[in-house]
C-alpha positions in Angstrom: 0.0 0.0 0.0 2.8 2.4 0.9 4.6 1.7 -2.3 1.4 2.3 -4.3 1.0 5.6 -2.5 4.5 6.7 -3.3 4.1 5.8 -6.9 0.9 7.8 -7.0 2.7 10.7 -5.4 5.5 10.5 -8.0 3.0 10.8 -10.7 1.1 13.6 -9.1 4.0 15.9 -8.2 5.3 16.5 -11.8 1.8 17.2 -12.9 1.2 19.7 -10.1 4.5 21.4 -10.9 3.5 21.7 -14.5 0.1 23.2 -13.5 1.9 25.9 -11.4 3.9 27.1 -14.5 2.9 30.5 -15.8 0.5 30.6 -18.7 0.8 32.7 -21.8 -0.3 36.2 -20.9 1.0 36.0 -17.3 4.3 37.4 -16.0 7.4 35.4 -16.8 9.1 34.3 -13.6 12.2 36.4 -13.0 15.5 34.5 -12.4 19.2 34.8 -12.0 21.5 32.2 -13.4 25.3 32.1 -14.2 26.4 32.0 -17.8 29.2 29.8 -19.2 31.9 32.2 -17.9 30.4 32.4 -14.4 28.7 35.8 -14.8 25.3 36.3 -13.3 22.5 36.9 -15.8 19.1 38.2 -14.6 16.0 38.1 -16.8 14.6 41.4 -15.6 17.8 43.2 -16.6 16.5 42.8 -20.2 13.2 44.5 -19.5 12.4 46.6 -22.5 13.5 43.9 -24.9 12.0 40.7 -26.2 13.7 37.6 -24.7 13.7 34.1 -26.2 14.3 31.3 -23.7 15.5 28.0 -25.2 15.9 24.8 -23.0 18.7 22.8 -24.4 20.8 19.6 -24.0 23.4 18.6 -26.6 22.8 14.9 -25.8 19.2 15.1 -27.1 18.6 14.0 -30.8 15.9 16.7 -31.2 18.4 19.4 -30.1 21.0 17.9 -32.4 18.5 18.0 -35.3 18.1 21.8 -34.9 21.7 22.6 -34.2 23.4 20.2 -36.7 21.3 21.5 -39.6 22.0 25.1 -38.6 18.3 25.8 -38.0 18.7 26.8 -34.3 21.6 29.1 -35.2 19.6 30.7 -38.0 16.6 31.2 -35.7 18.9 32.7 -33.0 20.5 35.0 -35.6 17.0 36.1 -36.8 15.9 36.9 -33.2 19.0 38.7 -32.1 19.2 40.5 -35.5 15.8 42.0 -34.6 17.1 43.2 -31.3 15.9 40.3 -29.1 17.9 38.6 -26.4 18.3 34.8 -26.7 19.0 32.9 -23.5 19.8 29.2 -23.9 19.2 27.3 -20.6 20.5 23.8 -19.6 18.5 22.3 -16.7 20.1 18.9 -17.0 21.2 17.7 -13.5 24.9 17.1 -12.9 24.4 13.4 -12.2 22.7 12.7 -15.6 24.6 10.6 -18.1 24.4 13.4 -20.7 25.2 16.3 -18.5 27.8 18.6 -20.0 29.6 21.5 -18.4 28.4 25.0 -19.4 31.6 26.0 -21.3 31.4 22.7 -23.3 27.8 23.2 -24.1 28.5 26.7 -25.4 31.5 25.4 -27.4 29.2 22.7 -28.9 26.7 25.3 -29.9 29.3 27.6 -31.5 30.7 24.7 -33.5 27.2 24.4 -35.1 26.9 28.1 -35.7 24.7 28.6 -32.6 25.0 32.1 -31.2 22.8 32.6 -28.1 23.2 35.8 -26.2 24.1 33.6 -23.3 24.2 29.9 -22.2 22.9 29.6 -18.7 23.4 26.7 -16.2 20.3 25.6 -14.2 21.7 22.5 -12.7 19.4 22.7 -9.7 16.5 22.8 -12.1 14.9 25.8 -10.2 14.2 27.9 -13.3 13.2 25.0 -15.5 10.6 23.9 -13.0 9.4 27.5 -12.5 8.6 27.7 -16.2 7.3 24.1 -16.4 9.9 23.3 -19.1 9.5 19.6 -20.0 11.6 19.0 -23.1 14.7 20.0 -25.0 14.0 22.1 -26.8 11.2 23.9 -25.0 10.8 27.5 -26.2 9.4 30.7 -24.6 9.1 34.3 -25.7 9.0 37.1 -23.1 7.8 40.5 -24.2 9.4 43.9 -23.2 7.0 44.2 -20.3 8.1 40.9 -18.9 5.0 39.0 -20.0 5.1 35.5 -21.4 3.7 35.6 -25.0 4.7 32.3 -26.4 5.3 28.8 -24.9 5.8 25.5 -26.7 7.8 23.8 -29.5 10.3 25.4 -31.8 8.2 24.3 -34.8 5.1 22.4 -36.0 6.5 19.0 -36.8 7.5 17.0 -33.7 10.2 14.7 -35.1 13.9 14.2 -35.0 14.1 14.0 -38.8 16.2 17.0 -40.2 14.2 16.8 -43.5 11.1 18.0 -41.6 12.6 21.4 -40.8 12.0 22.9 -44.2 8.3 21.7 -44.1 7.6 23.0 -40.6 6.3 26.3 -39.4 9.0 27.8 -37.1 6.8 29.0 -34.3 9.5 31.0 -32.6 10.5 32.9 -35.7 6.9 33.5 -36.6 5.8 34.5 -33.1 8.6 36.9 -32.6 8.0 38.6 -35.9 4.3 39.0 -35.2 4.9 40.3 -31.6 7.5 42.8 -32.8 5.1 44.0 -35.4 2.5 44.7 -32.7 0.3 41.8 -33.8 -1.2 39.0 -31.8 0.8 35.8 -32.0 -1.1 33.4 -34.2 0.0 30.3 -32.3 0.9 31.5 -28.7 0.8 28.1 -27.1 1.9 24.9 -28.8 2.9 21.4 -27.8 6.7 21.2 -27.0 8.5 18.1 -28.2 11.9 16.6 -27.7 13.7 14.8 -24.9 12.5 14.9 -21.3 14.6 17.2 -19.1 16.6 15.2 -16.5 15.9 17.3 -13.4 17.8 16.9 -10.2 16.2 14.4 -7.8 13.7 13.2 -10.4 12.7 9.6 -9.8 
Protein backbone atom coordinates (compact mmCIF):
# COMPACT_ATOMS: atom_id res chain seq x y z
CA UNK A 1 0.00 0.00 0.00
CA UNK A 2 2.81 2.40 0.92
CA UNK A 3 4.60 1.65 -2.34
CA UNK A 4 1.42 2.30 -4.30
CA UNK A 5 0.95 5.63 -2.50
CA UNK A 6 4.53 6.66 -3.26
CA UNK A 7 4.10 5.75 -6.91
CA UNK A 8 0.91 7.80 -7.04
CA UNK A 9 2.69 10.73 -5.43
CA UNK A 10 5.53 10.47 -7.97
CA UNK A 11 2.95 10.76 -10.73
CA UNK A 12 1.10 13.64 -9.11
CA UNK A 13 4.04 15.88 -8.21
CA UNK A 14 5.33 16.54 -11.76
CA UNK A 15 1.76 17.22 -12.89
CA UNK A 16 1.21 19.69 -10.07
CA UNK A 17 4.51 21.41 -10.86
CA UNK A 18 3.51 21.74 -14.49
CA UNK A 19 0.14 23.22 -13.48
CA UNK A 20 1.92 25.89 -11.42
CA UNK A 21 3.90 27.08 -14.45
CA UNK A 22 2.94 30.49 -15.84
CA UNK A 23 0.46 30.56 -18.70
CA UNK A 24 0.83 32.67 -21.80
CA UNK A 25 -0.33 36.16 -20.89
CA UNK A 26 1.05 35.99 -17.35
CA UNK A 27 4.26 37.44 -15.97
CA UNK A 28 7.36 35.42 -16.79
CA UNK A 29 9.12 34.31 -13.58
CA UNK A 30 12.23 36.36 -12.97
CA UNK A 31 15.47 34.49 -12.38
CA UNK A 32 19.21 34.85 -12.04
CA UNK A 33 21.55 32.19 -13.43
CA UNK A 34 25.25 32.07 -14.23
CA UNK A 35 26.45 31.97 -17.82
CA UNK A 36 29.25 29.80 -19.18
CA UNK A 37 31.87 32.23 -17.85
CA UNK A 38 30.36 32.38 -14.37
CA UNK A 39 28.72 35.81 -14.80
CA UNK A 40 25.28 36.29 -13.26
CA UNK A 41 22.50 36.94 -15.78
CA UNK A 42 19.11 38.22 -14.60
CA UNK A 43 16.03 38.06 -16.81
CA UNK A 44 14.60 41.35 -15.57
CA UNK A 45 17.78 43.15 -16.62
CA UNK A 46 16.48 42.77 -20.17
CA UNK A 47 13.18 44.52 -19.46
CA UNK A 48 12.36 46.61 -22.52
CA UNK A 49 13.48 43.90 -24.93
CA UNK A 50 11.99 40.69 -26.24
CA UNK A 51 13.69 37.64 -24.75
CA UNK A 52 13.66 34.12 -26.16
CA UNK A 53 14.26 31.27 -23.71
CA UNK A 54 15.49 27.98 -25.15
CA UNK A 55 15.87 24.85 -23.02
CA UNK A 56 18.71 22.77 -24.41
CA UNK A 57 20.78 19.61 -23.97
CA UNK A 58 23.41 18.60 -26.59
CA UNK A 59 22.80 14.91 -25.83
CA UNK A 60 19.23 15.08 -27.14
CA UNK A 61 18.58 13.95 -30.75
CA UNK A 62 15.95 16.67 -31.18
CA UNK A 63 18.37 19.36 -30.07
CA UNK A 64 21.00 17.89 -32.39
CA UNK A 65 18.52 18.03 -35.26
CA UNK A 66 18.09 21.78 -34.93
CA UNK A 67 21.74 22.57 -34.23
CA UNK A 68 23.44 20.20 -36.68
CA UNK A 69 21.34 21.54 -39.56
CA UNK A 70 21.98 25.14 -38.56
CA UNK A 71 18.28 25.76 -37.96
CA UNK A 72 18.70 26.77 -34.31
CA UNK A 73 21.60 29.06 -35.16
CA UNK A 74 19.61 30.69 -37.95
CA UNK A 75 16.61 31.17 -35.65
CA UNK A 76 18.88 32.70 -33.01
CA UNK A 77 20.46 35.02 -35.58
CA UNK A 78 17.03 36.10 -36.81
CA UNK A 79 15.93 36.89 -33.24
CA UNK A 80 19.05 38.75 -32.14
CA UNK A 81 19.17 40.54 -35.50
CA UNK A 82 15.75 41.96 -34.65
CA UNK A 83 17.09 43.18 -31.30
CA UNK A 84 15.86 40.31 -29.12
CA UNK A 85 17.93 38.58 -26.43
CA UNK A 86 18.33 34.79 -26.67
CA UNK A 87 19.01 32.87 -23.47
CA UNK A 88 19.83 29.18 -23.87
CA UNK A 89 19.23 27.27 -20.61
CA UNK A 90 20.47 23.82 -19.64
CA UNK A 91 18.53 22.34 -16.70
CA UNK A 92 20.13 18.88 -16.96
CA UNK A 93 21.20 17.65 -13.52
CA UNK A 94 24.90 17.13 -12.90
CA UNK A 95 24.40 13.43 -12.23
CA UNK A 96 22.66 12.74 -15.55
CA UNK A 97 24.57 10.62 -18.08
CA UNK A 98 24.37 13.35 -20.72
CA UNK A 99 25.25 16.29 -18.47
CA UNK A 100 27.80 18.62 -20.01
CA UNK A 101 29.64 21.52 -18.36
CA UNK A 102 28.37 24.97 -19.43
CA UNK A 103 31.56 25.97 -21.28
CA UNK A 104 31.43 22.73 -23.26
CA UNK A 105 27.75 23.23 -24.11
CA UNK A 106 28.51 26.72 -25.41
CA UNK A 107 31.47 25.42 -27.44
CA UNK A 108 29.21 22.70 -28.88
CA UNK A 109 26.66 25.33 -29.90
CA UNK A 110 29.30 27.57 -31.47
CA UNK A 111 30.69 24.66 -33.49
CA UNK A 112 27.24 24.39 -35.05
CA UNK A 113 26.88 28.14 -35.68
CA UNK A 114 24.71 28.60 -32.61
CA UNK A 115 25.01 32.10 -31.20
CA UNK A 116 22.78 32.56 -28.14
CA UNK A 117 23.19 35.79 -26.22
CA UNK A 118 24.14 33.60 -23.26
CA UNK A 119 24.23 29.92 -22.24
CA UNK A 120 22.90 29.58 -18.69
CA UNK A 121 23.39 26.73 -16.21
CA UNK A 122 20.32 25.64 -14.23
CA UNK A 123 21.73 22.46 -12.69
CA UNK A 124 19.40 22.67 -9.68
CA UNK A 125 16.45 22.84 -12.08
CA UNK A 126 14.87 25.77 -10.24
CA UNK A 127 14.22 27.90 -13.32
CA UNK A 128 13.16 25.02 -15.52
CA UNK A 129 10.59 23.91 -12.97
CA UNK A 130 9.36 27.49 -12.49
CA UNK A 131 8.56 27.66 -16.19
CA UNK A 132 7.26 24.11 -16.44
CA UNK A 133 9.90 23.31 -19.06
CA UNK A 134 9.49 19.65 -19.99
CA UNK A 135 11.55 19.01 -23.09
CA UNK A 136 14.68 19.95 -24.97
CA UNK A 137 14.04 22.09 -26.85
CA UNK A 138 11.21 23.89 -25.02
CA UNK A 139 10.78 27.48 -26.18
CA UNK A 140 9.38 30.65 -24.62
CA UNK A 141 9.11 34.29 -25.68
CA UNK A 142 8.95 37.06 -23.08
CA UNK A 143 7.82 40.52 -24.21
CA UNK A 144 9.44 43.86 -23.23
CA UNK A 145 7.01 44.21 -20.30
CA UNK A 146 8.09 40.87 -18.86
CA UNK A 147 4.99 38.97 -19.97
CA UNK A 148 5.08 35.47 -21.42
CA UNK A 149 3.69 35.64 -24.97
CA UNK A 150 4.73 32.26 -26.37
CA UNK A 151 5.35 28.81 -24.91
CA UNK A 152 5.82 25.52 -26.73
CA UNK A 153 7.77 23.82 -29.48
CA UNK A 154 10.26 25.37 -31.84
CA UNK A 155 8.19 24.30 -34.82
CA UNK A 156 5.11 22.44 -36.01
CA UNK A 157 6.54 18.98 -36.84
CA UNK A 158 7.50 16.97 -33.73
CA UNK A 159 10.19 14.71 -35.14
CA UNK A 160 13.94 14.20 -34.99
CA UNK A 161 14.15 14.03 -38.81
CA UNK A 162 16.16 16.98 -40.19
CA UNK A 163 14.20 16.82 -43.45
CA UNK A 164 11.09 17.98 -41.62
CA UNK A 165 12.57 21.37 -40.78
CA UNK A 166 11.95 22.87 -44.20
CA UNK A 167 8.32 21.70 -44.13
CA UNK A 168 7.58 22.96 -40.62
CA UNK A 169 6.33 26.31 -39.38
CA UNK A 170 8.98 27.81 -37.12
CA UNK A 171 6.78 29.01 -34.27
CA UNK A 172 9.53 31.03 -32.59
CA UNK A 173 10.53 32.94 -35.70
CA UNK A 174 6.88 33.50 -36.64
CA UNK A 175 5.77 34.48 -33.14
CA UNK A 176 8.62 36.91 -32.58
CA UNK A 177 8.02 38.62 -35.92
CA UNK A 178 4.30 38.98 -35.17
CA UNK A 179 4.87 40.28 -31.64
CA UNK A 180 7.48 42.79 -32.76
CA UNK A 181 5.08 44.05 -35.40
CA UNK A 182 2.49 44.69 -32.70
CA UNK A 183 0.30 41.80 -33.82
CA UNK A 184 -1.21 39.01 -31.75
CA UNK A 185 0.84 35.82 -32.01
CA UNK A 186 -1.14 33.40 -34.16
CA UNK A 187 0.04 30.30 -32.28
CA UNK A 188 0.87 31.50 -28.74
CA UNK A 189 0.83 28.08 -27.06
CA UNK A 190 1.90 24.91 -28.82
CA UNK A 191 2.93 21.44 -27.78
CA UNK A 192 6.66 21.17 -26.98
CA UNK A 193 8.50 18.12 -28.23
CA UNK A 194 11.91 16.59 -27.65
CA UNK A 195 13.74 14.75 -24.86
CA UNK A 196 12.49 14.90 -21.29
CA UNK A 197 14.57 17.20 -19.10
CA UNK A 198 16.55 15.22 -16.52
CA UNK A 199 15.90 17.31 -13.44
CA UNK A 200 17.81 16.90 -10.20
CA UNK A 201 16.16 14.42 -7.80
CA UNK A 202 13.68 13.19 -10.41
CA UNK A 203 12.69 9.58 -9.83
